C-alpha positions as CSV (number, residue, x, y, z in Angstrom):
1,X,122.9,12.5,-12.7
2,X,123.3,13.9,-16.6
3,X,124.0,17.4,-15.4
4,X,125.5,19.7,-12.6
5,X,122.8,22.2,-11.5
6,X,125.1,25.0,-12.5
7,X,122.5,27.4,-12.0
8,X,121.6,26.9,-8.2
9,X,124.7,27.1,-6.3
10,X,123.5,25.7,-3.2
11,X,122.6,22.5,-5.2
12,X,125.8,22.8,-6.8
13,X,128.0,22.4,-4.1
14,X,125.9,19.5,-2.4
15,X,126.3,17.6,-6.0
16,X,130.1,17.7,-5.9
17,X,130.3,16.6,-2.3
18,X,128.4,14.2,-2.7
19,X,129.8,12.6,-5.8
20,X,132.9,12.5,-4.3
21,X,132.1,11.4,-0.4
22,X,130.0,8.7,-2.0
23,X,133.8,7.7,-4.5
24,X,131.6,7.8,-7.5
25,X,134.9,10.6,-8.4
26,X,137.7,10.7,-7.2
27,X,138.8,14.4,-7.7
28,X,137.1,17.3,-8.7
29,X,139.1,17.1,-12.1
30,X,137.3,13.6,-13.2
31,X,134.0,16.0,-12.2
32,X,134.8,18.3,-14.2
33,X,135.5,16.6,-17.3
34,X,132.8,13.7,-16.8
35,X,130.4,16.9,-17.5
36,X,132.3,19.2,-19.9
37,X,132.6,21.8,-16.9
38,X,135.5,24.2,-16.7
39,X,137.4,23.1,-13.5
40,X,138.4,27.6,-12.8
41,X,135.4,28.7,-14.5
42,X,133.4,26.4,-11.9
43,X,135.6,27.1,-9.1
44,X,135.4,31.1,-9.5
45,X,131.5,30.9,-9.4
46,X,131.8,29.1,-6.1
47,X,134.1,31.5,-5.1
48,X,131.5,34.4,-5.6
49,X,129.2,32.9,-3.7
50,X,131.4,32.4,-1.1
51,X,132.3,28.9,-1.5
52,X,136.0,27.6,-1.6
53,X,137.4,24.8,-2.8
54,X,139.2,22.3,0.0
55,X,142.2,19.6,-1.8
56,X,142.7,18.3,1.1
57,X,138.8,17.6,2.1
58,X,138.1,17.2,-1.7
59,X,134.9,19.4,-0.9
60,X,133.5,22.9,-0.8
61,X,133.0,24.5,1.7
């Protein structure tokens, strides 16, 4: 994956959860750093669309 699908929130949730589930990255911070995405802005975008980050489960839901 060259970039995250930032304009398609359901696909973005799926992509991030996939990358973490398959252990391509260990943390959301690693994903944000790799794809040059601001974590706070990413989480804010997800929250406005009804998704919440679970640090314990390492996924958006």
